[in-house]
LOPAFI-738766 format. One record per residue: z, x negated, y negated of N, C-alpha, C in turn. Coordinates in nm, 4 decimals. Layout:
BEGIN
{{Z,X,Y},{Z,X,Y},{Z,X,Y}}
...
# end
This chain:
BEGIN
{{0.0000,-0.0829,0.1198},{0.0000,0.0000,0.0000},{0.0000,-0.0870,-0.1257}}
{{0.0834,-0.1909,-0.1247},{0.0904,-0.2802,-0.2400},{-0.0418,-0.3518,-0.2632}}
{{-0.1101,-0.3874,-0.1522},{-0.2389,-0.4557,-0.1652},{-0.3433,-0.3660,-0.2291}}
{{-0.3366,-0.2361,-0.1979},{-0.4315,-0.1409,-0.2573},{-0.4063,-0.1282,-0.4068}}
{{-0.2770,-0.1195,-0.4439},{-0.2416,-0.1100,-0.5863},{-0.2864,-0.2355,-0.6601}}
{{-0.2644,-0.3516,-0.6010},{-0.3051,-0.4778,-0.6631},{-0.4569,-0.4850,-0.6782}}
{{-0.5279,-0.4288,-0.5765},{-0.6737,-0.4309,-0.5822},{-0.7242,-0.3513,-0.7018}}
{{-0.6707,-0.2305,-0.7219},{-0.7151,-0.1470,-0.8332},{-0.6738,-0.2066,-0.9680}}
{{-0.5662,-0.2820,-0.9688},{-0.5228,-0.3463,-1.0934},{-0.6187,-0.4569,-1.1366}}
{{-0.6949,-0.5091,-1.0408},{-0.7910,-0.6157,-1.0733},{-0.9205,-0.5618,-1.1337}}
{{-0.9398,-0.4304,-1.1239},{-1.0630,-0.3702,-1.1743},{-1.0534,-0.3535,-1.3256}}
{{-1.1464,-0.4113,-1.3958},{-1.1491,-0.4052,-1.5415},{-1.2138,-0.2743,-1.5866}}
{{-1.1514,-0.2071,-1.6813},{-1.2025,-0.0789,-1.7318},{-1.3399,-0.0975,-1.7959}}
{{-1.3561,-0.2039,-1.8698},{-1.4842,-0.2308,-1.9349},{-1.5939,-0.2533,-1.8311}}
{{-1.5582,-0.3202,-1.7212},{-1.6545,-0.3420,-1.6128},{-1.6970,-0.2085,-1.5522}}
{{-1.6008,-0.1184,-1.5318},{-1.6302,0.0129,-1.4748},{-1.7238,0.0915,-1.5664}}
{{-1.6954,0.0894,-1.6960},{-1.7774,0.1644,-1.7913},{-1.9199,0.1107,-1.7976}}
{{-1.9342,-0.0221,-1.8058},{-2.0680,-0.0815,-1.8146},{-2.1466,-0.0607,-1.6859}}
{{-2.0768,-0.0715,-1.5716},{-2.1422,-0.0506,-1.4426},{-2.1871,0.0936,-1.4270}}
{{-2.0988,0.1868,-1.4640},{-2.1326,0.3284,-1.4543},{-2.2547,0.3615,-1.5404}}
{{-2.2610,0.3021,-1.6584},{-2.3742,0.3269,-1.7482},{-2.5044,0.2777,-1.6857}}
{{-2.5016,0.1580,-1.6284},{-2.6218,0.1012,-1.5665},{-2.6659,0.1829,-1.4455}}
{{-2.5702,0.2249,-1.3643},{-2.6040,0.3021,-1.2452},{-2.6568,0.4403,-1.2817}}
{{-2.6028,0.5009,-1.3845},{-2.6518,0.6319,-1.4278},{-2.7926,0.6215,-1.4854}}
{{-2.8202,0.5118,-1.5551},{-2.9567,0.4888,-1.6038},{-3.0522,0.4735,-1.4854}}
{{-3.0059,0.4021,-1.3828},{-3.0864,0.3880,-1.2617},{-3.1081,0.5213,-1.1924}}
{{-3.0054,0.6063,-1.1939},{-3.0174,0.7389,-1.1318},{-3.1203,0.8244,-1.2055}}
{{-3.1235,0.8136,-1.3377},{-3.2227,0.8876,-1.4158},{-3.3644,0.8417,-1.3818}}
{{-3.3811,0.7115,-1.3634},{-3.5121,0.6578,-1.3250},{-3.5505,0.7075,-1.1860}}
{{-3.4532,0.7123,-1.0956},{-3.4779,0.7630,-0.9606},{-3.5226,0.9084,-0.9651}}
{{-3.4544,0.9899,-1.0444},{-3.4929,1.1300,-1.0586},{-3.6321,1.1432,-1.1196}}
{{-3.6613,1.0578,-1.2161},{-3.7917,1.0635,-1.2828},{-3.9053,1.0340,-1.1856}}
{{-3.8911,0.9249,-1.1102},{-3.9990,0.8874,-1.0176},{-4.0122,0.9894,-0.9055}}
{{-3.8989,1.0482,-0.8634},{-3.9033,1.1505,-0.7590},{-3.9737,1.2755,-0.8099}}
{{-3.9412,1.3169,-0.9317},{-4.0029,1.4358,-0.9903},{-4.1532,1.4174,-1.0065}}
{{-4.1933,1.3011,-1.0563},{-4.3366,1.2737,-1.0740},{-4.4075,1.2684,-0.9396}}
{{-4.3473,1.1988,-0.8433},{-4.4101,1.1817,-0.7122},{-4.4246,1.3144,-0.6392}}
{{-4.3195,1.3961,-0.6391},{-4.3262,1.5236,-0.5683},{-4.4184,1.6214,-0.6404}}
{{-4.4205,1.6187,-0.7736},{-4.5133,1.7041,-0.8491},{-4.6575,1.6703,-0.8148}}
{{-4.6882,1.5403,-0.8142},{-4.8227,1.4971,-0.7731},{-4.8463,1.5300,-0.6262}}
{{-4.7407,1.5154,-0.5450},{-4.7525,1.5461,-0.4032},{-4.7824,1.6926,-0.3784}}
{{-4.7232,1.7814,-0.4584},{-4.7503,1.9253,-0.4456},{-4.8961,1.9545,-0.4808}}
{{-4.9455,1.8899,-0.5862},{-5.0853,1.9078,-0.6269},{-5.1792,1.8589,-0.5159}}
{{-5.1508,1.7386,-0.4646},{-5.2335,1.6827,-0.3572},{-5.2204,1.7673,-0.2308}}
{{-5.0959,1.7986,-0.1962},{-5.0705,1.8702,-0.0716},{-5.1307,2.0085,-0.0663}}
{{-5.1357,2.0772,-0.1800},{-5.1934,2.2116,-0.1831},{-5.3402,2.2078,-0.1429}}
{{-5.4150,2.1162,-0.2021},{-5.5589,2.1073,-0.1721},{-5.5830,2.0525,-0.0312}}
{{-5.5027,1.9545,0.0089},{-5.5198,1.8981,0.1435},{-5.4814,2.0014,0.2488}}
{{-5.3732,2.0771,0.2228},{-5.3319,2.1801,0.3170},{-5.4382,2.2870,0.3344}}
{{-5.5000,2.3279,0.2251},{-5.6082,2.4266,0.2328},{-5.7289,2.3669,0.3049}}
{{-5.7571,2.2384,0.2766},{-5.8702,2.1723,0.3424},{-5.8497,2.1641,0.4929}}
{{-5.7245,2.1460,0.5354},{-5.6956,2.1396,0.6796},{-5.7275,2.2714,0.7504}}
{{-5.7225,2.3816,0.6766},{-5.7499,2.5131,0.7339},{-5.8952,2.5553,0.7160}}
{{-5.9735,2.4696,0.6521},{-6.1127,2.5036,0.6233},{-6.1961,2.5073,0.7515}}
{{-6.2999,2.5894,0.7484},{-6.3946,2.5950,0.8611},{-6.4978,2.4837,0.8535}}
{{-6.4990,2.4125,0.7418},{-6.5961,2.3057,0.7228},{-6.5373,2.1723,0.7678}}
{{-6.6021,2.1094,0.8642},{-6.5538,1.9822,0.9172},{-6.5505,1.8738,0.8098}}
{{-6.6413,1.8822,0.7126},{-6.6480,1.7827,0.6061},{-6.5204,1.7816,0.5232}}
{{-6.4516,1.8935,0.5170},{-6.3237,1.9030,0.4464},{-6.2061,1.8840,0.5417}}
{{-6.2146,1.9430,0.6593},{-6.1013,1.9444,0.7518},{-6.0706,1.8060,0.8097}}
{{-6.1709,1.7321,0.8511},{-6.1483,1.6026,0.9148},{-6.0872,1.4985,0.8210}}
{{-6.1429,1.4793,0.6985},{-6.0799,1.3829,0.6065},{-5.9351,1.4200,0.5742}}
{{-5.9084,1.5499,0.5577},{-5.7718,1.5941,0.5283},{-5.6789,1.5619,0.6444}}
{{-5.7256,1.5865,0.7662},{-5.6454,1.5588,0.8847},{-5.6199,1.4093,0.8998}}
{{-5.7211,1.3292,0.8737},{-5.7068,1.1832,0.8847},{-5.6063,1.1319,0.7823}}
{{-5.6172,1.1822,0.6596},{-5.5238,1.1423,0.5538},{-5.3798,1.1739,0.5935}}
{{-5.3555,1.2943,0.6410},{-5.2206,1.3357,0.6795},{-5.1689,1.2516,0.7950}}
{{-5.2522,1.2283,0.8954},{-5.2093,1.1505,1.0120},{-5.1769,1.0063,0.9760}}
{{-5.2595,0.9446,0.8912},{-5.2380,0.8045,0.8543},{-5.1118,0.7895,0.7712}}
{{-5.0966,0.8731,0.6696},{-4.9803,0.8607,0.5804},{-4.8508,0.8951,0.6525}}
{{-4.8512,1.0003,0.7318},{-4.7295,1.0384,0.8046},{-4.7002,0.9432,0.9196}}
{{-4.8021,0.8722,0.9644},{-4.7848,0.7823,1.0783},{-4.7502,0.6388,1.0413}}
{{-4.7426,0.6107,0.9108},{-4.7069,0.4759,0.8659},{-4.5866,0.4829,0.7723}}
{{-4.5023,0.3788,0.7723},{-4.3819,0.3814,0.6869},{-4.4169,0.3759,0.5378}}
{{-4.3369,0.4416,0.4571},{-4.3552,0.4381,0.3122},{-4.3458,0.2952,0.2606}}
{{-4.2582,0.2154,0.3194},{-4.2423,0.0766,0.2760},{-4.3727,-0.0011,0.2901}}
{{-4.4432,0.0194,0.4009},{-4.5721,-0.0475,0.4221},{-4.6739,0.0008,0.3199}}
{{-4.6727,0.1299,0.2902},{-4.7649,0.1846,0.1909},{-4.7383,0.1251,0.0526}}
{{-4.6110,0.1053,0.0194},{-4.5762,0.0419,-0.1083},{-4.6286,-0.1008,-0.1127}}
{{-4.6124,-0.1746,-0.0035},{-4.6601,-0.3132,0.0037},{-4.8122,-0.3198,-0.0111}}
{{-4.8819,-0.2273,0.0533},{-5.0283,-0.2267,0.0467},{-5.0749,-0.2056,-0.0969}}
{{-5.0138,-0.1081,-0.1656},{-5.0559,-0.0763,-0.3021},{-5.0159,-0.1857,-0.4007}}
{{-4.8966,-0.2427,-0.3827},{-4.8472,-0.3400,-0.4804},{-4.8971,-0.4822,-0.4535}}
{{-4.9080,-0.5204,-0.3264},{-4.9465,-0.6579,-0.2937},{-5.0915,-0.6716,-0.2477}}
{{-5.1381,-0.5788,-0.1611},{-5.2718,-0.5927,-0.1037},{-5.3821,-0.5419,-0.1949}}
{{-5.3592,-0.4267,-0.2565},{-5.4629,-0.3663,-0.3409},{-5.5033,-0.4539,-0.4593}}
{{-5.4089,-0.5221,-0.5276},{-5.4497,-0.6087,-0.6393},{-5.5453,-0.7202,-0.5992}}
{{-5.5364,-0.7669,-0.4748},{-5.6284,-0.8723,-0.4299},{-5.7705,-0.8195,-0.4186}}
{{-5.7839,-0.6885,-0.3982},{-5.9170,-0.6270,-0.3914},{-5.9669,-0.5927,-0.5314}}
{{-5.8765,-0.5392,-0.6136},{-5.9145,-0.4983,-0.7489},{-5.9254,-0.6159,-0.8448}}
{{-5.8551,-0.7235,-0.8117},{-5.8565,-0.8405,-0.8987},{-5.7679,-0.8272,-1.0200}}
{{-5.6740,-0.7369,-1.0157},{-5.5822,-0.7180,-1.1276},{-5.4449,-0.6775,-1.0757}}
{{-5.3407,-0.7121,-1.1496},{-5.2039,-0.6818,-1.1076},{-5.1709,-0.5349,-1.1342}}
{{-5.0950,-0.4753,-1.0456},{-5.0503,-0.3371,-1.0612},{-4.9029,-0.3388,-1.0980}}
{{-4.8669,-0.2686,-1.2047},{-4.7280,-0.2639,-1.2485},{-4.6408,-0.1968,-1.1425}}
{{-4.5159,-0.2429,-1.1288},{-4.4264,-0.1832,-1.0282},{-4.4123,-0.0315,-1.0397}}
{{-4.4037,0.0194,-1.1645},{-4.3881,0.1639,-1.1825},{-4.5111,0.2385,-1.1306}}
{{-4.6296,0.1888,-1.1644},{-4.7530,0.2533,-1.1195},{-4.7628,0.2494,-0.9676}}
{{-4.7330,0.1333,-0.9101},{-4.7381,0.1196,-0.7642},{-4.6389,0.2129,-0.6968}}
{{-4.5192,0.2234,-0.7542},{-4.4160,0.3102,-0.6971},{-4.4577,0.4563,-0.7016}}
{{-4.5082,0.5000,-0.8160},{-4.5490,0.6400,-0.8315},{-4.6661,0.6736,-0.7398}}
{{-4.7660,0.5858,-0.7356},{-4.8845,0.6112,-0.6523},{-4.8457,0.6176,-0.5048}}
{{-4.7676,0.5213,-0.4588},{-4.7281,0.5181,-0.3175},{-4.6456,0.6409,-0.2805}}
{{-4.5480,0.6736,-0.3631},{-4.4620,0.7885,-0.3343},{-4.5390,0.9203,-0.3437}}
{{-4.6327,0.9301,-0.4373},{-4.7124,1.0525,-0.4523},{-4.8030,1.0737,-0.3320}}
{{-4.8702,0.9680,-0.2891},{-4.9589,0.9779,-0.1728},{-4.8787,1.0133,-0.0482}}
{{-4.7616,0.9510,-0.0338},{-4.6763,0.9788,0.0811},{-4.6277,1.1229,0.0789}}
{{-4.5803,1.1679,-0.0359},{-4.5306,1.3046,-0.0481},{-4.6417,1.4063,-0.0254}}
{{-4.7615,1.3761,-0.0733},{-4.8746,1.4672,-0.0586},{-4.9045,1.5017,0.0859}}
{{-4.8916,1.4040,0.1754},{-4.9198,1.4280,0.3172},{-4.8183,1.5240,0.3780}}
{{-4.6924,1.5069,0.3428},{-4.5887,1.5955,0.3965},{-4.5958,1.7353,0.3353}}
{{-4.6246,1.7413,0.2060},{-4.6386,1.8718,0.1403},{-4.7598,1.9464,0.1951}}
{{-4.8651,1.8733,0.2306},{-4.9847,1.9363,0.2875},{-4.9498,2.0120,0.4149}}
{{-4.8676,1.9515,0.4994},{-4.8263,2.0181,0.6226},{-4.7362,2.1380,0.5933}}
{{-4.6549,2.1266,0.4896},{-4.5684,2.2380,0.4504},{-4.6523,2.3573,0.4053}}
{{-4.7509,2.3309,0.3204},{-4.8363,2.4391,0.2717},{-4.9249,2.4949,0.3828}}
{{-4.9733,2.4062,0.4687},{-5.0583,2.4528,0.5788},{-4.9825,2.5524,0.6663}}
{{-4.8606,2.5167,0.7046},{-4.7816,2.6073,0.7884},{-4.7428,2.7334,0.7114}}
{{-4.7179,2.7184,0.5816},{-4.6836,2.8344,0.4997},{-4.7985,2.9324,0.4893}}
{{-4.9190,2.8813,0.4687},{-5.0374,2.9681,0.4589},{-5.0657,3.0347,0.5929}}
{{-5.0491,2.9584,0.7014},{-5.0738,3.0150,0.8337},{-4.9732,3.1238,0.8708}}
{{-4.8560,3.1199,0.8068},{-4.7536,3.2204,0.8368},{-4.7814,3.3549,0.7710}}
{{-4.8740,3.3564,0.6750},{-4.9086,3.4821,0.6072},{-4.9975,3.5663,0.6980}}
{{-4.9657,3.6926,0.7096},{-5.0420,3.7822,0.7960},{-5.1881,3.7872,0.7521}}
{{-5.2777,3.7869,0.8493},{-5.4205,3.7900,0.8187},{-5.4609,3.9172,0.7450}}
{{-5.3786,4.0196,0.7580},{-5.4073,4.1432,0.6863},{-5.4058,4.1246,0.5359}}
{{-5.3294,4.0251,0.4890},{-5.3260,3.9964,0.3456},{-5.4616,3.9469,0.2970}}
{{-5.5265,3.8634,0.3784},{-5.6612,3.8163,0.3440},{-5.7586,3.9338,0.3399}}
{{-5.7497,4.0169,0.4427},{-5.8414,4.1309,0.4516},{-5.8190,4.2291,0.3367}}
{{-5.6925,4.2467,0.2980},{-5.6618,4.3372,0.1872},{-5.7222,4.2860,0.0570}}
{{-5.7127,4.1554,0.0371},{-5.7693,4.0960,-0.0834},{-5.9202,4.1115,-0.0888}}
{{-5.9840,4.0877,0.0245},{-6.1297,4.0993,0.0274},{-6.1739,4.2448,0.0121}}
{{-6.0944,4.3375,0.0652},{-6.1296,4.4794,0.0522},{-6.1179,4.5280,-0.0916}}
{{-6.0348,4.4558,-0.1717},{-6.0215,4.4903,-0.3133},{-6.1311,4.4272,-0.3977}}
{{-6.2200,4.3550,-0.3331},{-6.3306,4.2931,-0.4049},{-6.3010,4.1546,-0.4569}}
{{-6.1900,4.0966,-0.4144},{-6.1553,3.9617,-0.4587},{-6.2324,3.8575,-0.3785}}
{{-6.2675,3.7501,-0.4440},{-6.3326,3.6400,-0.3734},{-6.2282,3.5667,-0.2897}}
{{-6.2758,3.4715,-0.2064},{-6.1831,3.3955,-0.1213},{-6.0836,3.3189,-0.2065}}
{{-6.1321,3.2528,-0.3135},{-6.0424,3.1745,-0.3984},{-5.9439,3.2641,-0.4733}}
{{-5.9884,3.3812,-0.5157},{-5.8988,3.4747,-0.5844},{-5.7929,3.5296,-0.4881}}
{{-5.8335,3.5563,-0.3649},{-5.7384,3.6034,-0.2646},{-5.6313,3.4985,-0.2373}}
{{-5.6746,3.3730,-0.2280},{-5.5806,3.2645,-0.2023},{-5.4849,3.2460,-0.3191}}
{{-5.5382,3.2421,-0.4412},{-5.4558,3.2107,-0.5582},{-5.3647,3.3249,-0.6002}}
{{-5.4089,3.4507,-0.5797},{-5.3317,3.5650,-0.6293},{-5.2465,3.6330,-0.5230}}
{{-5.2830,3.6168,-0.3967},{-5.2113,3.6883,-0.2907},{-5.1442,3.5941,-0.1909}}
{{-5.2214,3.5034,-0.1346},{-5.1719,3.4221,-0.0231},{-5.0793,3.3100,-0.0686}}
{{-5.1256,3.2277,-0.1628},{-5.0470,3.1112,-0.2040},{-4.9122,3.1490,-0.2648}}
{{-4.9026,3.2524,-0.3516},{-4.7702,3.2908,-0.4024},{-4.6714,3.3271,-0.2910}}
{{-4.7204,3.3984,-0.1891},{-4.6329,3.4335,-0.0772},{-4.5961,3.3106,0.0049}}
{{-4.6940,3.2227,0.0257},{-4.6683,3.1006,0.1025},{-4.5696,3.0111,0.0287}}
{{-4.5813,3.0074,-0.1044},{-4.4905,2.9241,-0.1833},{-4.3462,2.9702,-0.1675}}
{{-4.3244,3.1009,-0.1714},{-4.1887,3.1544,-0.1557},{-4.1303,3.1151,-0.0204}}
{{-4.2139,3.1195,0.0812},{-4.1660,3.0888,0.2160},{-4.1391,2.9393,0.2361}}
{{-4.2017,2.8569,0.1553},{-4.1881,2.7119,0.1753},{-4.0887,2.6465,0.0792}}
{{-4.0172,2.7269,0.0008},{-3.9211,2.6702,-0.0938},{-3.8184,2.5796,-0.0255}}
{{-3.7584,2.6219,0.0872},{-3.6619,2.5325,0.1527},{-3.7236,2.3997,0.1968}}
{{-3.8449,2.4057,0.2525},{-3.9112,2.2833,0.2981},{-3.9484,2.1920,0.1814}}
{{-3.9936,2.2531,0.0701},{-4.0264,2.1733,-0.0480},{-3.9002,2.1092,-0.1053}}
{{-3.7895,2.1833,-0.1013},{-3.6626,2.1262,-0.1457},{-3.6202,2.0092,-0.0589}}
{{-3.6384,2.0229,0.0718},{-3.6062,1.9127,0.1629},{-3.6951,1.7913,0.1371}}
{{-3.8214,1.8175,0.1039},{-3.9121,1.7069,0.0733},{-3.8685,1.6349,-0.0538}}
{{-3.8221,1.7099,-0.1524},{-3.7744,1.6482,-0.2763},{-3.6533,1.5603,-0.2482}}
{{-3.5608,1.6102,-0.1666},{-3.4414,1.5337,-0.1334},{-3.4776,1.4096,-0.0528}}
{{-3.5709,1.4258,0.0417},{-3.6137,1.3109,0.1232},{-3.6784,1.2040,0.0360}}
{{-3.7622,1.2475,-0.0595},{-3.8274,1.1509,-0.1477},{-3.7276,1.0870,-0.2423}}
{{-3.6261,1.1625,-0.2840},{-3.5218,1.1074,-0.3695},{-3.4543,0.9886,-0.3009}}
{{-3.4269,1.0035,-0.1736},{-3.3626,0.8951,-0.0984},{-3.4624,0.7846,-0.0643}}
{{-3.5844,0.8234,-0.0251},{-3.6847,0.7237,0.0122},{-3.7317,0.6404,-0.1064}}
{{-3.7158,0.6939,-0.2284},{-3.7576,0.6191,-0.3475},{-3.6793,0.4893,-0.3637}}
{{-3.5672,0.4779,-0.2924},{-3.4906,0.3526,-0.2972},{-3.5723,0.2354,-0.2437}}
{{-3.6759,0.2652,-0.1645},{-3.7595,0.1593,-0.1072},{-3.8399,0.0847,-0.2135}}
{{-3.8638,0.1485,-0.3288},{-3.9432,0.0817,-0.4325},{-3.8652,-0.0341,-0.4955}}
{{-3.7372,-0.0446,-0.4615},{-3.6577,-0.1575,-0.5122},{-3.7105,-0.2902,-0.4607}}
{{-3.7849,-0.2882,-0.3486},{-3.8349,-0.4127,-0.2897},{-3.9435,-0.4776,-0.3762}}
{{-4.0042,-0.3992,-0.4669},{-4.1058,-0.4572,-0.5555},{-4.0497,-0.4786,-0.6964}}
{{-3.9170,-0.4728,-0.7067},{-3.8527,-0.5037,-0.8341},{-3.8430,-0.3900,-0.9316}}
{{-3.8759,-0.2685,-0.8878},{-3.8665,-0.1534,-0.9774},{-3.7196,-0.1138,-0.9886}}
{{-3.6691,-0.1062,-1.1099},{-3.5254,-0.0905,-1.1305},{-3.4812,0.0554,-1.1333}}
{{-3.4795,0.1156,-1.0142},{-3.4184,0.2478,-0.9998},{-3.2735,0.2271,-0.9574}}
{{-3.2099,0.3288,-0.9031},{-3.0668,0.3232,-0.8747},{-3.0297,0.2109,-0.7777}}
{{-3.1013,0.2007,-0.6679},{-3.0687,0.0979,-0.5679},{-3.0875,-0.0418,-0.6241}}
{{-3.1959,-0.0621,-0.6972},{-3.2221,-0.1946,-0.7561},{-3.1161,-0.2291,-0.8605}}
{{-3.0746,-0.1307,-0.9385},{-2.9673,-0.1538,-1.0358},{-2.8418,-0.2007,-0.9635}}
{{-2.8104,-0.1364,-0.8521},{-2.6944,-0.1765,-0.7752},{-2.7059,-0.3184,-0.7247}}
{{-2.8238,-0.3573,-0.6781},{-2.8459,-0.4935,-0.6295},{-2.8251,-0.5965,-0.7403}}
{{-2.8761,-0.5650,-0.8586},{-2.8635,-0.6584,-0.9709},{-2.7178,-0.6729,-1.0153}}
{{-2.6446,-0.5631,-1.0149},{-2.5031,-0.5693,-1.0537},{-2.4247,-0.6506,-0.9518}}
{{-2.4537,-0.6311,-0.8244},{-2.3845,-0.7065,-0.7195},{-2.4138,-0.8560,-0.7313}}
{{-2.5392,-0.8893,-0.7628},{-2.5765,-1.0301,-0.7785},{-2.4995,-1.0964,-0.8915}}
{{-2.4626,-1.0182,-0.9924},{-2.3915,-1.0726,-1.1082},{-2.2404,-1.0698,-1.0919}}
{{-2.1893,-0.9748,-1.0125},{-2.0439,-0.9552,-1.0039},{-1.9841,-0.9835,-0.8666}}
{{-2.0673,-0.9819,-0.7624},{-2.0218,-1.0023,-0.6237},{-1.9253,-0.8920,-0.5767}}
{{-1.9324,-0.7758,-0.6366},{-1.8481,-0.6630,-0.5950},{-1.9355,-0.5647,-0.5157}}
{{-1.9711,-0.6040,-0.3958},{-2.0640,-0.5228,-0.3174},{-2.0030,-0.3920,-0.2708}}
{{-1.8771,-0.3923,-0.2285},{-1.8151,-0.2696,-0.1776},{-1.8097,-0.1620,-0.2849}}
{{-1.7618,-0.1965,-0.4031},{-1.7486,-0.0987,-0.5099},{-1.8841,-0.0445,-0.5552}}
{{-1.9796,-0.1361,-0.5688},{-2.1107,-0.0953,-0.6214},{-2.1841,-0.0072,-0.5218}}
{{-2.1892,-0.0489,-0.3946},{-2.2618,0.0314,-0.2966},{-2.1943,0.1657,-0.2745}}
{{-2.0619,0.1692,-0.2840},{-1.9913,0.2973,-0.2740},{-2.0292,0.3883,-0.3899}}
{{-2.0343,0.3314,-0.5099},{-2.0727,0.4094,-0.6276},{-2.2168,0.4595,-0.6155}}
{{-2.3064,0.3731,-0.5675},{-2.4469,0.4124,-0.5483},{-2.4563,0.5282,-0.4489}}
{{-2.3832,0.5170,-0.3385},{-2.3853,0.6224,-0.2367},{-2.3329,0.7543,-0.2934}}
{{-2.2278,0.7479,-0.3726},{-2.1701,0.8693,-0.4316},{-2.2690,0.9352,-0.5273}}
{{-2.3381,0.8538,-0.6068},{-2.4364,0.9093,-0.7013},{-2.5501,0.9769,-0.6260}}
{{-2.6008,0.9116,-0.5200},{-2.7053,0.9741,-0.4382},{-2.6551,1.1055,-0.3786}}
{{-2.5311,1.1054,-0.3299},{-2.4741,1.2254,-0.2689},{-2.4635,1.3389,-0.3700}}
{{-2.4193,1.3069,-0.4904},{-2.4081,1.4095,-0.5950},{-2.5455,1.4685,-0.6272}}
{{-2.6470,1.3823,-0.6385},{-2.7813,1.4304,-0.6704},{-2.8363,1.5186,-0.5593}}
{{-2.8219,1.4758,-0.4346},{-2.8783,1.5534,-0.3243},{-2.8065,1.6876,-0.3069}}
{{-2.6738,1.6874,-0.3226},{-2.5999,1.8127,-0.3103},{-2.6357,1.9102,-0.4228}}
{{-2.6537,1.8569,-0.5437},{-2.6920,1.9413,-0.6566},{-2.8292,2.0040,-0.6348}}
{{-2.9220,1.9237,-0.5872},{-3.0569,1.9744,-0.5611},{-3.0545,2.0767,-0.4488}}
{{-2.9753,2.0513,-0.3456},{-2.9633,2.1466,-0.2343},{-2.9132,2.2822,-0.2830}}
{{-2.8137,2.2801,-0.3713},{-2.7613,2.4049,-0.4261},{-2.8650,2.4759,-0.5116}}
{{-2.9428,2.4008,-0.5875},{-3.0465,2.4588,-0.6720},{-3.1563,2.5220,-0.5867}}
{{-3.1949,2.4547,-0.4794},{-3.2969,2.5090,-0.3890},{-3.2468,2.6363,-0.3222}}
{{-3.1199,2.6362,-0.2812},{-3.0620,2.7562,-0.2203},{-3.0615,2.8725,-0.3192}}
{{-3.0338,2.8418,-0.4464},{-3.0368,2.9457,-0.5503},{-3.1780,3.0023,-0.5669}}
{{-3.2786,2.9134,-0.5716},{-3.4168,2.9594,-0.5860},{-3.4594,3.0449,-0.4677}}
{{-3.4224,3.0008,-0.3473},{-3.4586,3.0765,-0.2279},{-3.3964,3.2161,-0.2312}}
{{-3.2709,3.2226,-0.2695},{-3.2011,3.3512,-0.2774},{-3.2632,3.4400,-0.3836}}
{{-3.2998,3.3801,-0.4980},{-3.3587,3.4560,-0.6083},{-3.4943,3.5141,-0.5682}}
{{-3.5800,3.4317,-0.5082},{-3.7119,3.4794,-0.4679},{-3.7013,3.5866,-0.3591}}
{{-3.6070,3.5686,-0.2668},{-3.5903,3.6675,-0.1603},{-3.5424,3.8004,-0.2157}}
{{-3.4505,3.7965,-0.3129},{-3.4011,3.9206,-0.3732},{-3.5099,3.9892,-0.4545}}
{{-3.5927,3.9083,-0.5244},{-3.7040,3.9665,-0.6005},{-3.8047,4.0327,-0.5092}}
{{-3.8283,3.9716,-0.3926},{-3.9236,4.0264,-0.2964},{-3.8739,4.1593,-0.2395}}
{{-3.7441,4.1661,-0.2110},{-3.6875,4.2906,-0.1574},{-3.6952,4.4045,-0.2580}}
{{-3.6788,4.3698,-0.3873},{-3.6875,4.4739,-0.4903},{-3.8271,4.5340,-0.4984}}
{{-3.9255,4.4448,-0.4777},{-4.0641,4.4923,-0.4827},{-4.0984,4.5786,-0.3629}}
# end
């Protein structure tokens, strides 16, 4: 007990404040890159998911290959390819932020594509027929009838993808991008307080993921209640 009290007495208040500030700045960067990556991933995934369901092989096969390759390889390898391998082909350096966003967006897009594909397939075929009977084109039926319903059904999965990307974004620290994990590494290198810093990093990640989980649960409940009213 005395050793624990002595340990906490060695912790400087100024050190705690400065460390907390740096880690919170890193957390904001983590949220930013996750939001950008998943937003781009939703855009990519929507079109790829629809392409996977297309009757045209010219659309279906490339979409399937993209999903299989990205889901079948680690995000870390994809980051290395974009940051280290791609510049040798382009002949120019890629900034860590750009490499991180591109890699995470492409990775997220493949998983979101499968989410949307399963969501669209879960919609009763009668919805398609109803849209066409009203004189709507295929694209109008998809955008006004099918996709809104599929989106409501996939909210939990999209929330899980956001949380997964939030945690996986820590991998971009390997290319020197200063998000939460990288901030923790730099502080440890300067202070040698690995236990305190990694514990703080873990707590911040936990707070973010739990908050997002609660927000997703709220959205799911809200959409379900709105649907029942209709």
